N, C-alpha and C positions, 0 to 999 in steps of 0.2 A: 121244251115244244123236241118232236125230233121229227125232219126230216127225211125222205123213200128217198134215195138212189143210188143206182144200178154201177157201179164198177166190174173194170179188168183187169181177172188178178193174174198173174201167170203160175201154171201149177203146179211149182213151190212154192208157191206164195201160201196153194187153197192149200193144197197138203195141211202145209206146215201146222196153217190154220184149224183143220180138222183135227190132226194129234189135238197138237194142244188142246181144243177145246172135249176132242173125247177125254184128255188123258188128266184137267183140272175140270170138266164137269161143270163148261162156263158155256152159257151159247155161245155164236158165232158172230153179234150181233156185237156185243161184249168187245168180246174177247179183240173187234177188229174197229170199233170206238177207239177202246184204249190203245189201241198200237196209233192208231191218225192224232189222236191228243198228243201221244209224247212227242212226234214226230216234229208234229204243227209246234210247239212249247221248241226245241231244239231248231228248229227253222228258221221261228220268230230270234231264237234271239244273235244264229248265224248275222240272218238282215240285221239289228241294232247293230251288231259288233260292228259292221261293216258301213251300217252308214253314220258310227262314233269315228274313227278311225279315217270314211271322205271327207266330214264336217273338220277333224282336224289336218287333216290337206287344207281344207280350205282353209283356216285360223293358222298356216304354216308352219306346223306345228313336225312338222320329221326331224326325224336323224338317220344319221354319215353311216354305214359299212362299217366304218371304224366305231363309230359307235353301239355299232352291234356285239361286234367283232369282244370288244370288253366288256360286254351287258355279260356273254356267253363266259368269256372268262375264267369272269369274278364265284360263277359257281363251281365248287368243287366235281371233281373227277366221278363219276361213277364207275366201279371197277365192273 
């Protein structure tokens, strides 16, 4: 099932989508749907992580700044 929607894109985004469409031969609607689906997946993951963190706070599962510093210090230094 599909639903027709009207959106307003910045000039830069419209140009980028147009160029990509020409380069890969995909219709604009396909490219925009793929981009939105990817963004939605990422956004849903962020929201789930935030909710998980808030639930941990509600359960009193916290760490101190000292604990975080010790954890950070346990990782090898990157050259």
